[in-house]
Residue, then its C-alpha position, 0 to 999 in steps of 0.5 A: m656592972t664591969m667596965t667592959n659591960r659599961l663600954a659595950v652598952s655605951l657604944t650600943c646606945l651611941t649607934l642607935l642614936s646615930a641611926q635615929a638622927a640619920l633617919a630624921a634628917e632624910p626628907q619624908a615622903p607624904a603618907a599615902k591616902p587610905g585606899a590609894t595605890p602607890a604611884a610607880p617611880a618615874a622612869k629615868p630619861g632614856a631608860n627602856t620602859a618595855a617589859p622584859a620578854a618572858p623566858t621561853a620554856a625549855p623542853p623537858a629533859g629527855a623529851a623525844q622529838q615527835g615525828p621526822p624533822p620537816g623537809l625529809p622525804q616520806p614513804s609513798p602511800l602506794l607502798a601499802q600495796l606491798k603488804d601482801f609480800e610481807g610475812k613468810w610464804k612457802c611455794s611449790g611449783t615447776r620450772v618449765p623445760m628449757p633446751g637440754v634441761p627437762a622440767y623439774p619441781i621446785e620448792t621456794t620459801w620467801t620471807g618479807k618484812k618492812d625495812l629502812s623506816g618503811f621505805w622498803v620491803s626486804i625479801r629473802l627468797e630461797e629455793k630448796k636444794t633437791a635431787k632434781n634441783q641441784f642448783p637452787v636459786v637464792g636471792d634478795y628483793a628490795l621492793g620500794f617506790d620510784p618517784g621518777s615513774g610514780q610506780l612501785l619498784a623491785l630490785w633483785h640480785d641472786n647467787f648466779g650474779g644476776r640482777s633485775e629492775q622491774l616496775s609495777t602500778g600495783w594491784q589491779g583487782d587481784t592481779f599484780t604484775w612486775v615488768g622490767e629487765y633481767n641481766m646475767g653474765g653480760m646478757k639481758s632479757g625482758a622479765r615479768g612476774v605475775f601474781h594472782r591473789k586467791s585470798a589473803k593467804e594464797m597467791s599463784h605466781t608465774g615468772e616469764a622471760n621475753i625471748g624473741g619478742q614473745w613472753v615465755v613462762m619459765v616458772e609456775e608456782t602456788c604460794k601460801r602463808 
């Protein structure tokens, strides 16, 4: 054995002997009786002995929130009555004669769909331009709910600069009536639209204006989808 190996063995033996001596000098705890549960160490004075609260599980990454946040307004159940105005409708009828303007046929298409988180039904209405209808009406409806009156609401604006606001209590049997006011060019008049439901795919419609305190039919048409 070389001198280097002897020195390494000697140092190893001295280290082991020192460790054994240190362990022997420490007081030994009494051996636990067979089957006995070891007692927990006594808490230090003033130490908080309450168990730590379990951590709150974090939602899975990318998990989507279910439903709208609490407190946000929700669409009124009454809006379900506007379903009959959704989809694509084609109408044909007559615009009644007016002073200096004879009656003439009209063809109208309107397309309605739910919009803006279900609070509105948006409708684009377009009359077809023909030889007898040189100035067809084009406009947009926004059908919704008015919390103030508790009724359905129809907002309209068109290509003649006109606008209207009408209210309805919804379907009464197979009749749906909008009543309000139409404004154009600084003039206003009462406006009423009446729909009669013949089936899920057919309705008749009359558009009326209040002239001199009397309701006068301006448009009559039948609509199908």
